[in-house]
Jmol script that loads the backbone (N, CA, C; Angstrom):
load data "model"
ATOM      1  N   MET A   1      50.939 108.575 102.227  1.00  0.00           N
ATOM      2  CA  MET A   1      51.945 107.835 103.124  1.00  0.00           C
ATOM      3  C   MET A   1      51.072 107.185 104.319  1.00  0.00           C
ATOM      4  N   GLU A   2      50.017 107.436 104.675  1.00  0.00           N
ATOM      5  CA  GLU A   2      49.369 106.756 105.937  1.00  0.00           C
ATOM      6  C   GLU A   2      48.823 105.327 105.379  1.00  0.00           C
ATOM      7  N   LYS A   3      48.246 105.600 104.111  1.00  0.00           N
ATOM      8  CA  LYS A   3      47.718 104.027 103.615  1.00  0.00           C
ATOM      9  C   LYS A   3      48.773 103.134 103.495  1.00  0.00           C
ATOM     10  N   LEU A   4      50.107 103.806 102.878  1.00  0.00           N
ATOM     11  CA  LEU A   4      51.152 102.771 102.903  1.00  0.00           C
ATOM     12  C   LEU A   4      51.778 102.082 104.113  1.00  0.00           C
ATOM     13  N   GLU A   5      51.735 102.929 105.085  1.00  0.00           N
ATOM     14  CA  GLU A   5      51.792 102.394 106.250  1.00  0.00           C
ATOM     15  C   GLU A   5      51.009 101.604 106.871  1.00  0.00           C
ATOM     16  N   GLU A   6      49.829 101.565 106.728  1.00  0.00           N
ATOM     17  CA  GLU A   6      48.810 100.636 106.923  1.00  0.00           C
ATOM     18  C   GLU A   6      48.808  99.439 106.443  1.00  0.00           C
ATOM     19  N   LEU A   7      49.346  99.394 105.026  1.00  0.00           N
ATOM     20  CA  LEU A   7      49.601  98.249 104.238  1.00  0.00           C
ATOM     21  C   LEU A   7      50.905  97.538 104.902  1.00  0.00           C
ATOM     22  N   TYR A   8      51.592  98.274 105.188  1.00  0.00           N
ATOM     23  CA  TYR A   8      52.961  97.348 105.898  1.00  0.00           C
ATOM     24  C   TYR A   8      52.707  97.011 107.016  1.00  0.00           C
ATOM     25  N   ARG A   9      51.808  97.476 107.749  1.00  0.00           N
ATOM     26  CA  ARG A   9      51.399  97.025 109.231  1.00  0.00           C
ATOM     27  C   ARG A   9      50.523  95.881 109.016  1.00  0.00           C
ATOM     28  N   LEU A  10      49.561  95.890 107.966  1.00  0.00           N
ATOM     29  CA  LEU A  10      48.820  94.821 107.712  1.00  0.00           C
ATOM     30  C   LEU A  10      49.636  93.424 107.361  1.00  0.00           C
ATOM     31  N   ALA A  11      50.813  93.686 106.453  1.00  0.00           N
ATOM     32  CA  ALA A  11      51.509  92.606 106.185  1.00  0.00           C
ATOM     33  C   ALA A  11      52.364  91.867 107.309  1.00  0.00           C
ATOM     34  N   GLU A  12      52.764  92.928 108.290  1.00  0.00           N
ATOM     35  CA  GLU A  12      53.354  92.442 109.462  1.00  0.00           C
ATOM     36  C   GLU A  12      52.433  91.678 110.367  1.00  0.00           C
ATOM     37  N   ALA A  13      51.272  92.176 110.438  1.00  0.00           N
ATOM     38  CA  ALA A  13      50.550  91.519 111.232  1.00  0.00           C
ATOM     39  C   ALA A  13      49.934  90.378 110.717  1.00  0.00           C
ATOM     40  N   HIS A  14      50.052  89.968 109.721  1.00  0.00           N
ATOM     41  CA  HIS A  14      49.646  88.750 108.978  1.00  0.00           C
ATOM     42  C   HIS A  14      50.935  87.873 108.673  1.00  0.00           C
ATOM     43  N   HIS A  15      51.931  88.158 109.389  1.00  0.00           N
ATOM     44  CA  HIS A  15      53.233  87.438 108.967  1.00  0.00           C
ATOM     45  C   HIS A  15      53.812  87.336 107.523  1.00  0.00           C
ATOM     46  N   ILE A  16      53.635  88.362 107.033  1.00  0.00           N
ATOM     47  CA  ILE A  16      53.970  88.231 105.726  1.00  0.00           C
ATOM     48  C   ILE A  16      55.229  89.360 105.357  1.00  0.00           C
ATOM     49  N   PRO A  17      56.339  88.828 105.127  1.00  0.00           N
ATOM     50  CA  PRO A  17      57.509  89.523 104.954  1.00  0.00           C
ATOM     51  C   PRO A  17      57.451  90.340 103.745  1.00  0.00           C
ATOM     52  N   VAL A  18      57.789  91.412 103.767  1.00  0.00           N
ATOM     53  CA  VAL A  18      58.088  92.256 102.477  1.00  0.00           C
ATOM     54  C   VAL A  18      59.623  92.487 102.273  1.00  0.00           C
ATOM     55  N   TYR A  19      60.088  92.090 100.894  1.00  0.00           N
ATOM     56  CA  TYR A  19      61.355  92.100 100.820  1.00  0.00           C
ATOM     57  C   TYR A  19      61.626  93.316  99.780  1.00  0.00           C
ATOM     58  N   CYS A  20      62.781  93.909  99.584  1.00  0.00           N
ATOM     59  CA  CYS A  20      63.131  94.959  98.676  1.00  0.00           C
ATOM     60  C   CYS A  20      64.282  94.479  97.992  1.00  0.00           C
ATOM     61  N   PHE A  21      64.326  94.255  96.715  1.00  0.00           N
ATOM     62  CA  PHE A  21      65.367  93.918  95.777  1.00  0.00           C
ATOM     63  C   PHE A  21      64.983  93.864  94.246  1.00  0.00           C
ATOM     64  N   PRO A  22      65.897  94.006  93.633  1.00  0.00           N
ATOM     65  CA  PRO A  22      65.788  94.069  92.151  1.00  0.00           C
ATOM     66  C   PRO A  22      64.843  93.011  91.535  1.00  0.00           C
ATOM     67  N   LEU A  23      63.894  93.270  90.657  1.00  0.00           N
ATOM     68  CA  LEU A  23      63.147  92.413  89.965  1.00  0.00           C
ATOM     69  C   LEU A  23      63.175  92.787  88.555  1.00  0.00           C
ATOM     70  N   PRO A  24      64.086  92.258  87.884  1.00  0.00           N
ATOM     71  CA  PRO A  24      64.280  92.708  86.301  1.00  0.00           C
ATOM     72  C   PRO A  24      62.925  92.768  85.560  1.00  0.00           C
ATOM     73  N   ARG A  25      62.173  91.828  85.823  1.00  0.00           N
ATOM     74  CA  ARG A  25      60.878  91.504  84.943  1.00  0.00           C
ATOM     75  C   ARG A  25      59.718  91.947  85.175  1.00  0.00           C
ATOM     76  N   CYS A  26      59.614  92.615  86.609  1.00  0.00           N
ATOM     77  CA  CYS A  26      58.436  92.940  87.439  1.00  0.00           C
ATOM     78  C   CYS A  26      58.714  93.738  88.415  1.00  0.00           C
ATOM     79  N   GLN A  27      57.817  94.785  88.932  1.00  0.00           N
ATOM     80  CA  GLN A  27      58.056  95.659  89.891  1.00  0.00           C
ATOM     81  C   GLN A  27      57.793  95.091  91.001  1.00  0.00           C
ATOM     82  N   ALA A  28      56.828  94.088  91.214  1.00  0.00           N
ATOM     83  CA  ALA A  28      56.460  93.434  92.435  1.00  0.00           C
ATOM     84  C   ALA A  28      56.047  92.068  92.167  1.00  0.00           C
ATOM     85  N   LEU A  29      56.064  91.152  92.970  1.00  0.00           N
ATOM     86  CA  LEU A  29      55.625  89.864  93.116  1.00  0.00           C
ATOM     87  C   LEU A  29      55.344  89.205  94.535  1.00  0.00           C
ATOM     88  N   SER A  30      54.481  88.220  94.503  1.00  0.00           N
ATOM     89  CA  SER A  30      54.079  87.465  95.846  1.00  0.00           C
ATOM     90  C   SER A  30      54.239  85.853  95.437  1.00  0.00           C
ATOM     91  N   VAL A  31      54.859  85.152  96.181  1.00  0.00           N
ATOM     92  CA  VAL A  31      54.912  83.592  96.410  1.00  0.00           C
ATOM     93  C   VAL A  31      54.308  83.199  97.545  1.00  0.00           C
ATOM     94  N   MET A  32      53.677  81.910  97.504  1.00  0.00           N
ATOM     95  CA  MET A  32      53.488  80.947  98.658  1.00  0.00           C
ATOM     96  C   MET A  32      54.135  79.754  98.429  1.00  0.00           C
ATOM     97  N   ASP A  33      55.057  79.535  99.591  1.00  0.00           N
ATOM     98  CA  ASP A  33      55.764  78.327  99.627  1.00  0.00           C
ATOM     99  C   ASP A  33      54.982  77.221 100.089  1.00  0.00           C
ATOM    100  N   ALA A  34      55.650  76.002 100.211  1.00  0.00           N
ATOM    101  CA  ALA A  34      54.983  74.731 100.290  1.00  0.00           C
ATOM    102  C   ALA A  34      54.096  74.606 101.681  1.00  0.00           C
ATOM    103  N   GLU A  35      54.827  75.366 102.663  1.00  0.00           N
ATOM    104  CA  GLU A  35      54.055  75.326 103.945  1.00  0.00           C
ATOM    105  C   GLU A  35      52.800  76.304 103.993  1.00  0.00           C
ATOM    106  N   GLY A  36      52.554  76.989 102.817  1.00  0.00           N
ATOM    107  CA  GLY A  36      51.511  78.188 102.721  1.00  0.00           C
ATOM    108  C   GLY A  36      51.898  79.430 103.372  1.00  0.00           C
ATOM    109  N   ASP A  37      53.135  79.612 103.479  1.00  0.00           N
ATOM    110  CA  ASP A  37      53.521  81.159 103.945  1.00  0.00           C
ATOM    111  C   ASP A  37      53.635  81.884 102.797  1.00  0.00           C
ATOM    112  N   CYS A  38      53.219  83.149 102.895  1.00  0.00           N
ATOM    113  CA  CYS A  38      53.572  84.023 101.542  1.00  0.00           C
ATOM    114  C   CYS A  38      54.683  85.077 101.827  1.00  0.00           C
ATOM    115  N   GLN A  39      55.298  85.423 100.963  1.00  0.00           N
ATOM    116  CA  GLN A  39      56.217  86.528 100.953  1.00  0.00           C
ATOM    117  C   GLN A  39      55.931  87.567  99.715  1.00  0.00           C
ATOM    118  N   ILE A  40      56.267  88.745  99.855  1.00  0.00           N
ATOM    119  CA  ILE A  40      56.264  89.522  99.141  1.00  0.00           C
ATOM    120  C   ILE A  40      57.590  90.186  98.464  1.00  0.00           C
ATOM    121  N   GLY A  41      57.798  90.629  97.322  1.00  0.00           N
ATOM    122  CA  GLY A  41      59.048  91.281  96.935  1.00  0.00           C
ATOM    123  C   GLY A  41      58.600  92.489  96.027  1.00  0.00           C
ATOM    124  N   ILE A  42      59.421  93.660  96.110  1.00  0.00           N
ATOM    125  CA  ILE A  42      59.048  94.730  95.641  1.00  0.00           C
ATOM    126  C   ILE A  42      60.677  95.308  95.199  1.00  0.00           C
ATOM    127  N   ASP A  43      60.462  95.969  93.934  1.00  0.00           N
ATOM    128  CA  ASP A  43      61.600  96.531  93.451  1.00  0.00           C
ATOM    129  C   ASP A  43      61.527  97.952  93.659  1.00  0.00           C
ATOM    130  N   PRO A  44      62.151  98.656  94.674  1.00  0.00           N
ATOM    131  CA  PRO A  44      61.999  99.812  94.842  1.00  0.00           C
ATOM    132  C   PRO A  44      62.485 100.869  93.777  1.00  0.00           C
ATOM    133  N   MET A  45      63.458 100.486  93.067  1.00  0.00           N
ATOM    134  CA  MET A  45      63.829 101.252  92.080  1.00  0.00           C
ATOM    135  C   MET A  45      62.906 101.446  90.682  1.00  0.00           C
ATOM    136  N   GLN A  46      61.829 100.626  90.675  1.00  0.00           N
ATOM    137  CA  GLN A  46      60.981 100.583  89.719  1.00  0.00           C
ATOM    138  C   GLN A  46      59.666 101.374  90.000  1.00  0.00           C
ATOM    139  N   LEU A  47      59.497 101.797  91.256  1.00  0.00           N
ATOM    140  CA  LEU A  47      58.442 102.418  91.938  1.00  0.00           C
ATOM    141  C   LEU A  47      58.349 103.940  91.474  1.00  0.00           C
ATOM    142  N   GLU A  48      57.138 104.624  91.032  1.00  0.00           N
ATOM    143  CA  GLU A  48      57.161 105.777  90.554  1.00  0.00           C
ATOM    144  C   GLU A  48      56.833 106.810  91.590  1.00  0.00           C
ATOM    145  N   SER A  49      56.095 106.381  92.814  1.00  0.00           N
ATOM    146  CA  SER A  49      55.807 107.351  93.938  1.00  0.00           C
ATOM    147  C   SER A  49      55.113 106.177  95.025  1.00  0.00           C
ATOM    148  N   GLU A  50      55.017 106.877  96.403  1.00  0.00           N
ATOM    149  CA  GLU A  50      54.471 106.423  97.303  1.00  0.00           C
ATOM    150  C   GLU A  50      52.953 105.694  97.106  1.00  0.00           C
ATOM    151  N   ALA A  51      52.314 106.203  96.330  1.00  0.00           N
ATOM    152  CA  ALA A  51      51.115 106.020  95.705  1.00  0.00           C
ATOM    153  C   ALA A  51      51.103 104.707  94.814  1.00  0.00           C
ATOM    154  N   ASP A  52      52.082 104.749  94.099  1.00  0.00           N
ATOM    155  CA  ASP A  52      52.422 103.315  93.348  1.00  0.00           C
ATOM    156  C   ASP A  52      52.831 102.239  94.063  1.00  0.00           C
ATOM    157  N   GLU A  53      53.815 102.595  95.179  1.00  0.00           N
ATOM    158  CA  GLU A  53      53.937 101.462  96.077  1.00  0.00           C
ATOM    159  C   GLU A  53      52.983 100.747  96.785  1.00  0.00           C
ATOM    160  N   ALA A  54      51.950 101.624  97.176  1.00  0.00           N
ATOM    161  CA  ALA A  54      50.784 101.227  97.887  1.00  0.00           C
ATOM    162  C   ALA A  54      50.013 100.407  96.962  1.00  0.00           C
ATOM    163  N   VAL A  55      49.776 100.782  95.693  1.00  0.00           N
ATOM    164  CA  VAL A  55      48.914  99.840  94.884  1.00  0.00           C
ATOM    165  C   VAL A  55      49.541  98.558  94.535  1.00  0.00           C
ATOM    166  N   LYS A  56      50.885  98.579  94.392  1.00  0.00           N
ATOM    167  CA  LYS A  56      51.527  97.326  94.259  1.00  0.00           C
ATOM    168  C   LYS A  56      51.482  96.326  95.456  1.00  0.00           C
ATOM    169  N   LEU A  57      51.752  97.148  96.720  1.00  0.00           N
ATOM    170  CA  LEU A  57      51.494  96.333  97.978  1.00  0.00           C
ATOM    171  C   LEU A  57      50.239  95.857  98.134  1.00  0.00           C
ATOM    172  N   ALA A  58      49.246  96.510  97.942  1.00  0.00           N
ATOM    173  CA  ALA A  58      47.947  96.240  98.072  1.00  0.00           C
ATOM    174  C   ALA A  58      47.644  95.101  97.117  1.00  0.00           C
ATOM    175  N   HIS A  59      48.130  94.985  95.888  1.00  0.00           N
ATOM    176  CA  HIS A  59      47.693  94.188  94.941  1.00  0.00           C
ATOM    177  C   HIS A  59      48.337  92.878  95.513  1.00  0.00           C
ATOM    178  N   GLU A  60      49.748  92.893  95.893  1.00  0.00           N
ATOM    179  CA  GLU A  60      50.093  91.469  96.367  1.00  0.00           C
ATOM    180  C   GLU A  60      49.916  90.997  97.586  1.00  0.00           C
ATOM    181  N   LEU A  61      49.352  91.831  98.277  1.00  0.00           N
ATOM    182  CA  LEU A  61      48.679  91.462  99.554  1.00  0.00           C
ATOM    183  C   LEU A  61      47.537  90.727  99.380  1.00  0.00           C
ATOM    184  N   GLY A  62      46.790  91.126  98.277  1.00  0.00           N
ATOM    185  CA  GLY A  62      45.513  90.683  97.864  1.00  0.00           C
ATOM    186  C   GLY A  62      45.649  89.208  97.415  1.00  0.00           C
ATOM    187  N   HIS A  63      46.892  88.859  96.729  1.00  0.00           N
ATOM    188  CA  HIS A  63      47.229  87.201  96.489  1.00  0.00           C
ATOM    189  C   HIS A  63      47.202  86.573  97.551  1.00  0.00           C
ATOM    190  N   CYS A  64      48.117  87.415  98.494  1.00  0.00           N
ATOM    191  CA  CYS A  64      48.344  86.462  99.883  1.00  0.00           C
ATOM    192  C   CYS A  64      47.217  86.194 100.694  1.00  0.00           C
ATOM    193  N   GLU A  65      46.306  87.175 100.953  1.00  0.00           N
ATOM    194  CA  GLU A  65      45.179  87.029 101.743  1.00  0.00           C
ATOM    195  C   GLU A  65      44.123  86.233 100.916  1.00  0.00           C
ATOM    196  N   THR A  66      44.114  86.081  99.892  1.00  0.00           N
ATOM    197  CA  THR A  66      43.034  85.099  99.129  1.00  0.00           C
ATOM    198  C   THR A  66      43.478  83.878  98.563  1.00  0.00           C
ATOM    199  N   GLY A  67      44.993  83.643  98.571  1.00  0.00           N
ATOM    200  CA  GLY A  67      45.532  82.549  98.229  1.00  0.00           C
ATOM    201  C   GLY A  67      45.300  82.383  96.585  1.00  0.00           C
ATOM    202  N   SER A  68      45.166  83.479  96.055  1.00  0.00           N
ATOM    203  CA  SER A  68      45.084  83.506  94.252  1.00  0.00           C
ATOM    204  C   SER A  68      46.200  83.806  93.918  1.00  0.00           C
ATOM    205  N   PHE A  69      47.024  82.752  93.215  1.00  0.00           N
ATOM    206  CA  PHE A  69      48.153  82.794  92.603  1.00  0.00           C
ATOM    207  C   PHE A  69      48.169  82.474  91.323  1.00  0.00           C
ATOM    208  N   TYR A  70      49.143  83.029  90.248  1.00  0.00           N
ATOM    209  CA  TYR A  70      49.180  82.421  88.897  1.00  0.00           C
ATOM    210  C   TYR A  70      49.789  81.403  88.987  1.00  0.00           C
ATOM    211  N   ASN A  71      49.522  80.388  87.975  1.00  0.00           N
ATOM    212  CA  ASN A  71      50.591  79.267  87.922  1.00  0.00           C
ATOM    213  C   ASN A  71      50.519  78.762  86.290  1.00  0.00           C
TER     214      ASN A  71
END
end "model"
wireframe off; spacefill off
backbone 0.3
color backbone group
């Protein structure tokens, strides 16, 4: 739980909003808009545990922090 809270605090500190909503084709995603701002979406109904949520959030934060996105 502590690591998960740290990840959410990191997202907040870097002004990266994390939205929870249904994602029928994936469990989590991140996008960068035209202004260079990043947002993360996570589908809480598809998460197996807090550890799974932490892994997914860390992965998406990695995309945002490095600017590495699939295109």
